VOPAGU-2260 file (C-alpha; in pm, 1 decimal, decimal comma):
REM VOPAGU-2260
SITE   aa  ch    i         X         Y         Z
SITE  UNK   A    0  -13680,0   13164,4    2814,0
SITE  UNK   A    1  -13449,0   12898,3    2653,8
SITE  UNK   A    2  -13211,3   12747,0    2885,2
SITE  UNK   A    3  -12989,6   12462,6    2784,6
SITE  UNK   A    4  -12798,7   12244,6    3004,0
SITE  UNK   A    5  -12536,9   12005,3    2812,9
SITE  UNK   A    6  -12400,6   11716,4    2979,5
SITE  UNK   A    7  -11989,7   11724,8    2929,0
SITE  UNK   A    8  -11899,6   11530,1    2637,2
SITE  UNK   A    9  -12170,9   11506,3    2424,2
SITE  UNK   A   10  -12142,8   11593,9    2022,4
SITE  UNK   A   11  -12373,4   11851,3    2047,5
SITE  UNK   A   12  -12544,4   11918,0    1712,8
SITE  UNK   A   13  -12858,5   12159,4    1894,6
SITE  UNK   A   14  -12989,7   12417,3    1617,6
SITE  UNK   A   15  -13260,1   12694,3    1770,7
SITE  UNK   A   16  -13479,6   12835,5    1458,7
SITE  UNK   A   17  -13706,5   13159,8    1532,1
SITE  UNK   A   18  -13831,3   13188,0    1220,5
SITE  UNK   A   19  -14196,5   13337,8    1324,5
SITE  UNK   A   20  -14260,8   13649,7    1541,1
SITE  UNK   A   21  -14295,1   13603,1    1895,1
SITE  UNK   A   22  -14493,4   13938,3    2097,1
SITE  UNK   A   23  -14666,4   13979,7    2420,9
SITE  UNK   A   24  -14573,2   13940,3    2792,8
SITE  UNK   A   25  -14423,9   13591,7    2923,6
SITE  UNK   A   26  -14728,4   13383,7    3012,7
SITE  UNK   A   27  -14669,6   13223,2    3404,0
SITE  UNK   A   28  -14847,5   12901,7    3346,9
SITE  UNK   A   29  -15231,7   12793,4    3264,0
SITE  UNK   A   30  -15518,5   12830,9    3483,0
SITE  UNK   A   31  -15440,9   12625,1    3753,3
SITE  UNK   A   32  -15682,0   12351,0    3828,3
SITE  UNK   A   33  -15782,5   12212,9    4207,4
SITE  UNK   A   34  -15791,1   11874,2    4105,5
SITE  UNK   A   35  -15434,5   11881,7    3933,0
SITE  UNK   A   36  -15150,5   11833,1    4181,0
SITE  UNK   A   37  -14859,5   12083,1    4172,2
SITE  UNK   A   38  -14619,8   11863,4    4093,8
SITE  UNK   A   39  -14813,6   11823,0    3751,4
SITE  UNK   A   40  -14731,7   12151,7    3650,6
SITE  UNK   A   41  -14361,1   12161,6    3500,7
SITE  UNK   A   42  -14181,5   12465,0    3420,1
SITE  UNK   A   43  -14360,1   12720,4    3591,1
SITE  UNK   A   44  -14081,6   13032,5    3582,7
SITE  UNK   A   45  -14173,0   13335,3    3829,7
SITE  UNK   A   46  -14031,9   13650,2    3773,5
SITE  UNK   A   47  -13974,8   13805,4    4053,0
SITE  UNK   A   48  -13701,7   14096,6    4195,9
SITE  UNK   A   49  -13627,8   14271,3    3819,9
SITE  UNK   A   50  -13895,2   14016,1    3666,8
SITE  UNK   A   51  -13560,8   13786,9    3656,0
SITE  UNK   A   52  -13528,5   13499,9    3914,5
SITE  UNK   A   53  -13626,5   13137,0    3751,6
SITE  UNK   A   54  -13796,9   12833,0    3927,5
SITE  UNK   A   55  -13875,4   12546,2    3754,3
SITE  UNK   A   56  -14066,3   12225,3    3870,3
SITE  UNK   A   57  -14144,2   11932,9    3747,1
SITE  UNK   A   58  -14458,5   11693,7    3700,3
SITE  UNK   A   59  -14354,2   11348,6    3887,5
SITE  UNK   A   60  -14033,7   11549,1    4003,2
SITE  UNK   A   61  -13831,9   11667,2    4270,4
SITE  UNK   A   62  -13690,1   11998,8    4197,4
SITE  UNK   A   63  -13362,4   12046,0    4345,3
SITE  UNK   A   64  -13238,5   12450,1    4323,7
SITE  UNK   A   65  -12874,7   12560,1    4257,2
SITE  UNK   A   66  -12780,0   12900,0    4337,1
SITE  UNK   A   67  -12559,0   12878,3    4059,5
SITE  UNK   A   68  -12560,0   13266,2    3976,0
SITE  UNK   A   69  -12418,4   13470,8    3751,9
SITE  UNK   A   70  -12179,7   13721,7    3707,7
SITE  UNK   A   71  -12291,2   13976,8    3473,7
SITE  UNK   A   72  -12167,6   14311,8    3367,5
SITE  UNK   A   73  -12310,4   14564,5    3055,4
SITE  UNK   A   74  -12116,5   14685,5    2732,9
SITE  UNK   A   75  -12028,4   14918,0    2541,2
SITE  UNK   A   76  -12306,5   15033,3    2276,9
SITE  UNK   A   77  -12527,0   15265,9    2055,9
SITE  UNK   A   78  -12773,9   15435,0    2268,6
SITE  UNK   A   79  -13065,2   15186,5    2304,4
SITE  UNK   A   80  -13360,2   15406,2    2277,4
SITE  UNK   A   81  -13212,6   15602,0    2044,9
SITE  UNK   A   82  -13165,0   15298,6    1782,0
SITE  UNK   A   83  -13556,5   15166,5    1855,3
SITE  UNK   A   84  -13665,8   15565,4    1760,3
SITE  UNK   A   85  -13388,6   15521,0    1480,5
SITE  UNK   A   86  -13512,4   15147,8    1333,5
SITE  UNK   A   87  -13872,1   15185,9    1424,7
SITE  UNK   A   88  -13814,0   14865,6    1664,2
SITE  UNK   A   89  -14065,9   14811,2    1998,6
SITE  UNK   A   90  -13924,5   14712,8    2244,4
SITE  UNK   A   91  -14260,0   14671,4    2422,6
SITE  UNK   A   92  -14408,8   14484,8    2094,8
SITE  UNK   A   93  -14064,3   14233,6    2126,9
SITE  UNK   A   94  -14029,0   14260,1    2501,9
SITE  UNK   A   95  -13728,7   14042,7    2630,4
SITE  UNK   A   96  -13731,7   13908,7    2948,4
SITE  UNK   A   97  -13512,7   14058,1    3073,5
SITE  UNK   A   98  -13254,9   13773,4    3242,7
SITE  UNK   A   99  -12989,1   14003,9    3091,0
SITE  UNK   A  100  -13206,5   14348,6    3065,7
SITE  UNK   A  101  -12938,6   14567,1    3284,4
SITE  UNK   A  102  -12617,7   14437,0    3015,7
SITE  UNK   A  103  -12824,8   14743,6    2779,5
SITE  UNK   A  104  -12665,3   14956,9    2963,6
SITE  UNK   A  105  -12515,6   15304,0    2810,0
SITE  UNK   A  106  -12230,9   15206,9    2984,2
SITE  UNK   A  107  -11994,9   14942,1    3208,6
SITE  UNK   A  108  -12104,0   15051,7    3561,9
SITE  UNK   A  109  -11892,3   14813,7    3845,5
SITE  UNK   A  110  -12211,4   14919,7    4102,2
SITE  UNK   A  111  -12442,6   14729,1    3882,9
SITE  UNK   A  112  -12270,6   14380,1    3868,6
SITE  UNK   A  113  -12378,6   14259,7    4234,8
SITE  UNK   A  114  -12729,8   14380,0    4193,8
SITE  UNK   A  115  -12685,0   14170,9    3845,3
SITE  UNK   A  116  -12567,0   13908,6    4035,6
SITE  UNK   A  117  -12855,1   13902,7    4293,7
SITE  UNK   A  118  -13079,0   13956,4    4048,8
SITE  UNK   A  119  -13048,4   13687,6    3793,7
SITE  UNK   A  120  -13079,0   13307,7    3984,7
SITE  UNK   A  121  -12966,2   13121,5    3661,1
SITE  UNK   A  122  -13073,7   12728,9    3534,6
SITE  UNK   A  123  -13157,2   12488,3    3783,9
SITE  UNK   A  124  -13079,7   12167,9    3752,1
SITE  UNK   A  125  -13394,7   11929,4    3762,9
SITE  UNK   A  126  -13342,7   11567,8    3951,2
SITE  UNK   A  127  -13637,9   11373,4    3701,0
SITE  UNK   A  128  -13767,1   11125,3    3887,8
SITE  UNK   A  129  -14101,2   11013,9    3697,4
SITE  UNK   A  130  -14159,6   10670,4    3914,9
SITE  UNK   A  131  -14387,5   10887,9    4134,1
SITE  UNK   A  132  -14645,9   10917,2    3925,2
SITE  UNK   A  133  -14728,6   10552,8    3869,6
SITE  UNK   A  134  -14862,7   10546,3    4196,4
SITE  UNK   A  135  -15143,1   10828,5    4097,5
SITE  UNK   A  136  -15227,2   10650,9    3731,4
SITE  UNK   A  137  -15576,4   10517,0    3761,2
SITE  UNK   A  138  -15596,7   10412,9    3415,6
SITE  UNK   A  139  -15348,2   10193,8    3193,6
SITE  UNK   A  140  -15405,1   10207,0    2835,6
SITE  UNK   A  141  -15226,9    9972,2    2637,1
SITE  UNK   A  142  -15189,6    9979,3    2273,5
SITE  UNK   A  143  -15204,9    9581,7    2233,1
SITE  UNK   A  144  -15537,0    9598,2    2334,1
SITE  UNK   A  145  -15607,4    9827,6    2033,2
SITE  UNK   A  146  -15522,1    9549,9    1746,9
SITE  UNK   A  147  -15120,3    9689,6    1721,6
SITE  UNK   A  148  -14921,9    9333,8    1635,6
SITE  UNK   A  149  -14580,7    9362,1    1860,5
SITE  UNK   A  150  -14398,2    9227,1    1654,9
SITE  UNK   A  151  -14144,4    9355,5    1343,9
SITE  UNK   A  152  -14247,3    9679,8    1261,1
SITE  UNK   A  153  -14331,9    9584,4     961,5
SITE  UNK   A  154  -14700,6    9595,4    1056,0
SITE  UNK   A  155  -14906,3    9892,8    1024,8
SITE  UNK   A  156  -15008,1   10003,1    1387,9
SITE  UNK   A  157  -15148,0   10378,9    1291,9
SITE  UNK   A  158  -15519,9   10317,1    1318,0
SITE  UNK   A  159  -15453,2   10062,2    1642,6
SITE  UNK   A  160  -15234,5   10388,8    1783,9
SITE  UNK   A  161  -15517,4   10639,9    1710,9
SITE  UNK   A  162  -15789,1   10396,0    1922,3
SITE  UNK   A  163  -15550,8   10454,3    2254,9
SITE  UNK   A  164  -15485,8   10789,9    2214,1
SITE  UNK   A  165  -15859,0   10933,2    2160,1
SITE  UNK   A  166  -15940,9   10627,2    2465,1
SITE  UNK   A  167  -15622,2   10770,7    2669,3
SITE  UNK   A  168  -15684,7   11133,8    2579,0
SITE  UNK   A  169  -16111,4   11114,2    2643,3
SITE  UNK   A  170  -16061,3   10922,6    2988,4
SITE  UNK   A  171  -16189,2   11160,9    3258,8
SITE  UNK   A  172  -16012,5   10899,9    3519,1
SITE  UNK   A  173  -15759,1   11194,9    3631,8
SITE  UNK   A  174  -15419,0   11010,3    3568,2
SITE  UNK   A  175  -15370,7   10830,0    3277,0
SITE  UNK   A  176  -15053,0   10583,5    3114,3
SITE  UNK   A  177  -15061,9   10522,1    2751,5
SITE  UNK   A  178  -14853,4   10251,3    2763,6
SITE  UNK   A  179  -14628,8   10090,2    2393,8
SITE  UNK   A  180  -14500,8    9741,1    2530,2
SITE  UNK   A  181  -14108,6    9637,9    2450,5
SITE  UNK   A  182  -14209,9    9532,9    2080,6
SITE  UNK   A  183  -14156,6    9731,8    1785,4
SITE  UNK   A  184  -14406,5    9950,9    1610,0
SITE  UNK   A  185  -14495,0   10065,7    1275,8
SITE  UNK   A  186  -14628,9   10383,1    1189,8
SITE  UNK   A  187  -14712,8   10610,5     950,2
SITE  UNK   A  188  -14754,5   10976,5     982,2
SITE  UNK   A  189  -14976,5   11025,6    1264,6
SITE  UNK   A  190  -15170,5   11278,0    1478,9
SITE  UNK   A  191  -15206,0   11289,8    1869,5
SITE  UNK   A  192  -15394,0   11629,3    1921,2
SITE  UNK   A  193  -15532,4   11737,2    2244,8
SITE  UNK   A  194  -15674,2   11903,0    2436,6
SITE  UNK   A  195  -15745,7   11595,1    2683,7
SITE  UNK   A  196  -15942,7   11554,7    3007,3
SITE  UNK   A  197  -15672,9   11353,7    3163,3
SITE  UNK   A  198  -15311,3   11407,2    3346,2
SITE  UNK   A  199  -15150,4   11201,0    3044,7
SITE  UNK   A  200  -14846,1   11031,3    3010,1
SITE  UNK   A  201  -14728,4   10778,3    2714,8
SITE  UNK   A  202  -14466,5   10557,3    2859,0
SITE  UNK   A  203  -14268,9   10448,7    2535,1
SITE  UNK   A  204  -14091,9   10108,2    2632,5
SITE  UNK   A  205  -14008,0    9961,5    2281,7
SITE  UNK   A  206  -13960,6   10165,8    1967,4
SITE  UNK   A  207  -14173,3   10298,0    1710,9
SITE  UNK   A  208  -14075,3   10305,8    1372,0
SITE  UNK   A  209  -14171,3   10531,8    1050,9
SITE  UNK   A  210  -14326,9   10398,5     753,9
SITE  UNK   A  211  -14105,0   10363,5     469,7
SITE  UNK   A  212  -14375,1   10466,8     180,4
SITE  UNK   A  213  -14338,3   10793,1      46,1
SITE  UNK   A  214  -14696,0   10792,8     -64,2
SITE  UNK   A  215  -14826,6   10771,2     285,4
SITE  UNK   A  216  -14726,6   11103,8     340,5
SITE  UNK   A  217  -14868,4   11262,2      51,5
SITE  UNK   A  218  -15089,7   11458,5     245,3
SITE  UNK   A  219  -14825,2   11579,5     427,7
SITE  UNK   A  220  -14446,3   11617,7     358,9
SITE  UNK   A  221  -14323,3   11826,3     687,6
SITE  UNK   A  222  -14428,0   11576,9     965,3
SITE  UNK   A  223  -14452,4   11169,3    1122,8
SITE  UNK   A  224  -14535,4   11227,2    1504,1
SITE  UNK   A  225  -14731,5   11490,4    1597,8
SITE  UNK   A  226  -14832,6   11524,7    1988,6
SITE  UNK   A  227  -15058,2   11910,6    1916,1
SITE  UNK   A  228  -15273,7   12073,9    2207,0
SITE  UNK   A  229  -15226,9   11869,8    2467,7
SITE  UNK   A  230  -15130,1   12009,7    2838,6
SITE  UNK   A  231  -14971,4   11816,9    3115,6
SITE  UNK   A  232  -14794,1   11547,7    2967,0
SITE  UNK   A  233  -14527,3   11330,7    3008,2
SITE  UNK   A  234  -14353,4   11133,8    2747,5
SITE  UNK   A  235  -14053,0   10904,0    2887,5
SITE  UNK   A  236  -14019,1   10543,3    2950,5
SITE  UNK   A  237  -13679,4   10426,0    2784,7
SITE  UNK   A  238  -13791,2   10373,5    2425,7
SITE  UNK   A  239  -13643,3   10448,1    2068,5
SITE  UNK   A  240  -13830,2   10643,8    1815,0
SITE  UNK   A  241  -13720,4   10546,2    1453,9
SITE  UNK   A  242  -13798,5   10750,6    1184,3
SITE  UNK   A  243  -13632,6   10532,0     939,2
SITE  UNK   A  244  -13524,9   10819,3     732,8
SITE  UNK   A  245  -13238,6   10608,1     459,4
SITE  UNK   A  246  -13495,3   10653,3     178,4
SITE  UNK   A  247  -13525,4   11011,4     240,6
SITE  UNK   A  248  -13145,2   11091,8     292,9
SITE  UNK   A  249  -13086,6   10885,2     -81,8
SITE  UNK   A  250  -13387,2   11157,1    -180,0
SITE  UNK   A  251  -13222,6   11409,4     -98,3
SITE  UNK   A  252  -13096,0   11695,4    -362,2
SITE  UNK   A  253  -12808,2   11712,6    -117,3
SITE  UNK   A  254  -12725,1   11371,1    -167,4
SITE  UNK   A  255  -12808,3   11323,6    -547,9
SITE  UNK   A  256  -12782,8   11686,2    -689,4
SITE  UNK   A  257  -12948,9   11558,1   -1014,2
SITE  UNK   A  258  -13305,0   11589,2    -780,0
SITE  UNK   A  259  -13527,3   11859,4    -719,3
SITE  UNK   A  260  -13495,8   11909,8    -333,5
SITE  UNK   A  261  -13810,2   11848,1    -137,1
SITE  UNK   A  262  -13922,7   11857,7     199,4
SITE  UNK   A  263  -13864,1   11584,0     459,9
SITE  UNK   A  264  -14082,9   11485,1     735,7
SITE  UNK   A  265  -13955,3   11620,2    1120,6
SITE  UNK   A  266  -13958,8   11301,2    1368,6
SITE  UNK   A  267  -14125,1   11373,2    1635,7
SITE  UNK   A  268  -14309,1   11749,8    1635,8
SITE  UNK   A  269  -14448,0   11892,0    1962,3
SITE  UNK   A  270  -14677,8   12186,7    1916,1
SITE  UNK   A  271  -14910,1   12447,5    2147,7
SITE  UNK   A  272  -14818,2   12192,2    2421,2
SITE  UNK   A  273  -14820,9   12337,3    2816,4
SITE  UNK   A  274  -14659,2   12170,0    3081,3
SITE  UNK   A  275  -14463,2   11940,1    2943,1
SITE  UNK   A  276  -14175,5   11672,2    2980,8
SITE  UNK   A  277  -13969,9   11458,9    2716,7
SITE  UNK   A  278  -13750,4   11274,1    2940,3
SITE  UNK   A  279  -13550,9   10921,7    2856,3
SITE  UNK   A  280  -13544,0   10830,3    2495,7
SITE  UNK   A  281  -13362,8   10749,1    2234,7
SITE  UNK   A  282  -13514,3   10958,4    1907,1
SITE  UNK   A  283  -13321,9   10822,3    1580,4
SITE  UNK   A  284  -13249,4   10806,6    1204,2
SITE  UNK   A  285  -13488,8   11128,1    1160,1
SITE  UNK   A  286  -13587,3   11189,3     821,5
SITE  UNK   A  287  -13505,8   11540,2     834,0
SITE  UNK   A  288  -13507,2   11718,0    1209,4
SITE  UNK   A  289  -13544,2   11506,3    1466,1
SITE  UNK   A  290  -13674,6   11656,6    1737,2
SITE  UNK   A  291  -13933,5   12002,6    1743,0
SITE  UNK   A  292  -14073,7   12225,6    1957,1
SITE  UNK   A  293  -14344,1   12464,3    1830,5
SITE  UNK   A  294  -14518,0   12707,4    2019,7
SITE  UNK   A  295  -14492,2   12532,6    2337,5
SITE  UNK   A  296  -14508,7   12667,4    2656,9
SITE  UNK   A  297  -14296,0   12540,4    3008,6
SITE  UNK   A  298  -14115,7   12251,0    2912,7
SITE  UNK   A  299  -13843,1   12017,0    3021,5
SITE  UNK   A  300  -13642,9   11802,7    2730,8
SITE  UNK   A  301  -13400,3   11599,9    2951,5
SITE  UNK   A  302  -13189,1   11271,6    2867,6
SITE  UNK   A  303  -13224,9   11252,4    2547,9
SITE  UNK   A  304  -13007,8   11048,3    2281,7
SITE  UNK   A  305  -13068,7   11223,6    1952,2
SITE  UNK   A  306  -12844,8   11016,9    1685,1
SITE  UNK   A  307  -12779,6   10977,7    1292,6
SITE  UNK   A  308  -12548,9   10893,8    1084,6
SITE  UNK   A  309  -12279,7   11138,3    1003,8
SITE  UNK   A  310  -12373,8   11164,3     616,7
SITE  UNK   A  311  -12757,6   11133,7     680,2
SITE  UNK   A  312  -12875,1   11543,3     547,8
SITE  UNK   A  313  -13001,2   11809,6     736,3
SITE  UNK   A  314  -13109,7   11523,4    1042,6
SITE  UNK   A  315  -13084,0   11868,4    1273,0
SITE  UNK   A  316  -13097,9   11751,7    1630,9
SITE  UNK   A  317  -13382,5   11982,6    1801,1
SITE  UNK   A  318  -13531,4   12286,8    1696,0
SITE  UNK   A  319  -13705,4   12557,5    1899,5
SITE  UNK   A  320  -13958,6   12794,5    1766,4
SITE  UNK   A  321  -14198,1   13048,0    1906,5
SITE  UNK   A  322  -14187,5   12875,2    2246,7
SITE  UNK   A  323  -14111,4   12975,9    2618,2
SITE  UNK   A  324  -13946,3   12874,2    2886,0
SITE  UNK   A  325  -13824,8   12603,2    2799,3
SITE  UNK   A  326  -13482,9   12359,5    2930,0
SITE  UNK   A  327  -13285,4   12159,6    2805,7
SITE  UNK   A  328  -13080,1   11961,1    2991,9
SITE  UNK   A  329  -12827,1   11632,4    3009,8
SITE  UNK   A  330  -12896,2   11501,3    2643,7
SITE  UNK   A  331  -12648,2   11380,9    2353,0
SITE  UNK   A  332  -12656,4   11501,3    2017,0
SITE  UNK   A  333  -12496,3   11328,7    1765,9
SITE  UNK   A  334  -12608,1   11411,4    1403,8
SITE  UNK   A  335  -12477,6   11518,9    1086,0
SITE  UNK   A  336  -12737,9   11811,1     976,7
SITE  UNK   A  337  -12616,3   11946,4     620,6
SITE  UNK   A  338  -12260,8   11978,2     649,5
SITE  UNK   A  339  -11998,7   11783,4     476,9
SITE  UNK   A  340  -11733,8   11683,0     763,3
SITE  UNK   A  341  -11840,8   11688,1    1133,8
SITE  UNK   A  342  -12163,9   11614,5    1373,6
SITE  UNK   A  343  -12376,9   11927,2    1344,9
SITE  UNK   A  344  -12387,2   12307,8    1294,2
SITE  UNK   A  345  -12309,4   12371,6    1666,4
SITE  UNK   A  346  -12519,8   12565,5    1864,4
SITE  UNK   A  347  -12662,4   12769,1    1645,1
SITE  UNK   A  348  -12945,3   13049,4    1617,5
SITE  UNK   A  349  -13067,7   13107,5    1301,2
SITE  UNK   A  350  -13114,8   13125,1     969,8
SITE  UNK   A  351  -13319,2   13435,9    1071,9
SITE  UNK   A  352  -13518,2   13681,5     882,0
SITE  UNK   A  353  -13528,8   13499,9     555,4
SITE  UNK   A  354  -13782,6   13718,5     314,3
SITE  UNK   A  355  -13785,3   14035,2     541,5
SITE  UNK   A  356  -13964,5   13866,5     852,0
SITE  UNK   A  357  -13954,3   13979,1    1127,4
SITE  UNK   A  358  -13866,0   13737,3    1454,6
SITE  UNK   A  359  -13748,0   13851,6    1826,2
SITE  UNK   A  360  -13507,3   13595,8    2022,6
SITE  UNK   A  361  -13441,2   13649,3    2353,1
SITE  UNK   A  362  -13308,3   13478,1    2692,3
SITE  UNK   A  363  -13049,5   13195,5    2584,6
SITE  UNK   A  364  -12844,8   13054,4    2838,0
SITE  UNK   A  365  -12619,4   12719,6    2703,0
SITE  UNK   A  366  -12397,2   12642,3    2959,6
SITE  UNK   A  367  -12132,5   12361,9    2963,6
SITE  UNK   A  368  -12158,0   12227,2    2633,7
SITE  UNK   A  369  -11894,9   11981,8    2440,5
SITE  UNK   A  370  -11846,7   12036,8    2084,5
SITE  UNK   A  371  -11632,6   11809,9    1875,7
SITE  UNK   A  372  -11590,1   11856,8    1494,2
SITE  UNK   A  373  -11913,3   12093,7    1436,1
SITE  UNK   A  374  -11938,1   12354,7    1132,6
SITE  UNK   A  375  -11926,2   12657,1    1389,5
SITE  UNK   A  376  -11855,5   12620,5    1769,8
SITE  UNK   A  377  -12113,5   12862,7    1808,4
SITE  UNK   A  378  -12314,9   13076,6    1606,7
SITE  UNK   A  379  -12593,8   13374,7    1560,9
SITE  UNK   A  380  -12722,1   13399,1    1164,6
SITE  UNK   A  381  -12960,1   13673,9    1076,8
SITE  UNK   A  382  -13054,5   13794,6     737,1
SITE  UNK   A  383  -12963,6   14143,2     641,7
SITE  UNK   A  384  -13192,4   14417,6     595,0
SITE  UNK   A  385  -13445,3   14188,9     819,8
SITE  UNK   A  386  -13690,6   14278,1    1139,2
SITE  UNK   A  387  -13505,4   14042,4    1355,9
SITE  UNK   A  388  -13410,5   14090,9    1695,1
SITE  UNK   A  389  -13155,3   13851,4    1861,1
SITE  UNK   A  390  -13062,7   13991,6    2240,5
SITE  UNK   A  391  -12931,9   13877,7    2583,5
SITE  UNK   A  392  -12803,5   13552,6    2504,9
SITE  UNK   A  393  -12557,3   13380,4    2729,4
SITE  UNK   A  394  -12226,7   13138,1    2658,6
SITE  UNK   A  395  -12053,7   13002,8    2929,7
SITE  UNK   A  396  -11829,5   12691,3    2956,6
SITE  UNK   A  397  -11806,4   12586,1    2631,3
SITE  UNK   A  398  -11519,5   12401,7    2486,0
SITE  UNK   A  399  -11422,9   12111,8    2212,9
SITE  UNK   A  400  -11347,9   12153,1    1832,4
SITE  UNK   A  401  -11526,5   12343,5    1513,2
SITE  UNK   A  402  -11461,3   12168,3    1124,3
SITE  UNK   A  403  -11379,0   12516,8    1071,8
SITE  UNK   A  404  -11094,8   12732,1    1180,3
SITE  UNK   A  405  -11457,4   12981,9    1216,8
SITE  UNK   A  406  -11512,3   12822,0    1582,5
SITE  UNK   A  407  -11758,1   13169,7    1721,0
SITE  UNK   A  408  -11972,6   13332,6    1414,4
SITE  UNK   A  409  -12248,6   13634,8    1521,3
SITE  UNK   A  410  -12357,6   13719,5    1209,8
SITE  UNK   A  411  -12644,5   13972,5    1277,7
SITE  UNK   A  412  -12854,1   14217,1    1076,2
SITE  UNK   A  413  -12643,3   14561,3    1044,1
SITE  UNK   A  414  -13031,1   14720,7    1102,7
SITE  UNK   A  415  -13066,5   14521,5    1387,9
SITE  UNK   A  416  -12745,1   14448,3    1560,9
SITE  UNK   A  417  -12742,6   14122,5    1737,3
SITE  UNK   A  418  -12769,8   14291,0    2135,7
SITE  UNK   A  419  -12629,4   14135,6    2486,2
SITE  UNK   A  420  -12418,3   13851,1    2396,4
SITE  UNK   A  421  -12219,2   13735,9    2700,3
SITE  UNK   A  422  -11910,8   13467,4    2667,9
SITE  UNK   A  423  -11721,4   13368,4    2934,8
SITE  UNK   A  424  -11492,1   13112,3    2985,1
SITE  UNK   A  425  -11499,2   12932,8    2649,1
SITE  UNK   A  426  -11208,6   12728,9    2487,6
SITE  UNK   A  427  -11242,9   12638,5    2091,7
SITE  UNK   A  428  -11015,5   12468,2    1895,8
SITE  UNK   A  429  -11013,0   12547,2    1506,8
SITE  UNK   A  430  -10952,7   12199,3    1235,1
SITE  UNK   A  431  -10670,4   12012,1    1261,8
SITE  UNK   A  432  -10569,4   12185,4    1624,2
SITE  UNK   A  433  -10538,5   12546,5    1443,2
SITE  UNK   A  434  -10612,5   12856,6    1582,7
SITE  UNK   A  435  -10979,1   12902,2    1568,6
SITE  UNK   A  436  -11134,5   13267,6    1458,3
SITE  UNK   A  437  -11403,1   13481,5    1538,9
SITE  UNK   A  438  -11622,2   13599,0    1330,6
SITE  UNK   A  439  -11822,9   13889,9    1468,1
SITE  UNK   A  440  -12085,1   14145,8    1274,8
SITE  UNK   A  441  -12272,5   14379,0    1426,5
SITE  UNK   A  442  -12310,4   14283,1    1748,6
SITE  UNK   A  443  -12238,8   14407,8    2096,4
SITE  UNK   A  444  -12120,7   14156,0    2293,6
SITE  UNK   A  445  -11937,5   14133,2    2676,2
SITE  UNK   A  446  -11686,6   13846,3    2764,3
SITE  UNK   A  447  -11578,2   13705,4    3152,1
SITE  UNK   A  448  -11266,1   13559,5    3199,7
SITE  UNK   A  449  -11096,1   13320,1    2938,3
SITE  UNK   A  450  -11242,4   13352,2    2622,5
SITE  UNK   A  451  -11090,5   13188,8    2304,2
SITE  UNK   A  452  -11166,8   13304,6    1995,4
SITE  UNK   A  453  -11193,2   13634,7    2110,0
SITE  UNK   A  454  -11447,0   13832,1    1822,5
SITE  UNK   A  455  -11198,3   14135,1    1710,4
SITE  UNK   A  456  -11178,8   14435,1    1962,3
SITE  UNK   A  457  -11328,6   14727,4    1711,1
SITE  UNK   A  458  -11664,0   14549,3    1761,4
SITE  UNK   A  459  -11885,5   14720,2    2083,7
SITE  UNK   A  460  -11737,5   14483,1    2329,0
SITE  UNK   A  461  -11621,7   14508,4    2708,4
SITE  UNK   A  462  -11385,1   14300,5    2917,5
SITE  UNK   A  463  -11500,9   14220,0    3295,9
């Protein structure tokens, strides 16, 4: 399940890309270790009733639960099981996590509304306070103690960071803080790999800046900072991660049409991490993508400021791939991505299914987003003739402007239509204040309250 809550007035540029196959049951966290305090298990998603009540709690934080229940309703559409048998889609192999499973009924049933309302406990606001962890930290590892120069960022501090990470990760002291002080540090591509023996907090107070020398990326042009295979990790501190992407933008085929198109690094990638908090950081000027969560479980990303210049090519804000149970909350994202005008694609699920690949995306809530000049306000894109299933997606309380007149674009596969798309309280305008349009192909949807623009009536729908 993916839950997104955006603070008002944030220009939003998150792109959710699920390129690969996701199978299997929802896992309720990892094996509990007796010596770990309960607050170190973040985002443990618990399903009750119809497997649909979500309770999040974060490491070193006090959980504030708000009963913000959603009034949902099913919609008209072709018989779900007939569709599965006809196209060979196996709902057991690709289970939705049932946040809106009852929306998939054959017809609207008024008596289900209250039942669904009681069964679905939506996104919980988390009051994230990591200060309390300081009292538990037994060991502090400072990168300066391993030779980091803490000067102007021109010095290569990669080896010092590697050594500091190795000591912090291998420590058996229980609670360990890896500290990056209030200075500027220069890094070449680096991997911070687990598993770690300690419960680790990476406190970034200063600035980490990427090497400008493209030859430093000859072994891997896709990544700069990678944190992988780590459990129970907090990355925070109020500092800055700077991808130093100008040289990459200048050599992009999007800027210089005479150049071949090549990959550029993602600024920071979290891969195969479990129980992860990333909070209170500024991530800027990425070579390409700013932040990527891949194959992770139980993730809280909050209070992130993600920025790049308007004309920087393909500088997407946050990518989420093959990740279960992630909350993106109170983030400001101002990026360019690959458009000619306006800061970002908007809220995008896609593009999925290229090369006839399989993918399954389910259980997404987008709530309280303010958009400004995005290509489309909200968008779902899957490739035709692909085995891609997108279902159980809620968009609510979204307002703002689209750089094009198509503010809502659902362009789904004819073989596998998008299912269970609910829109509630949407108000998006087109470019120049023009009336916006909705393009809706092969999508089964419902709406509640005022939704503008609205999908055409001829698509499968019902208004509640």
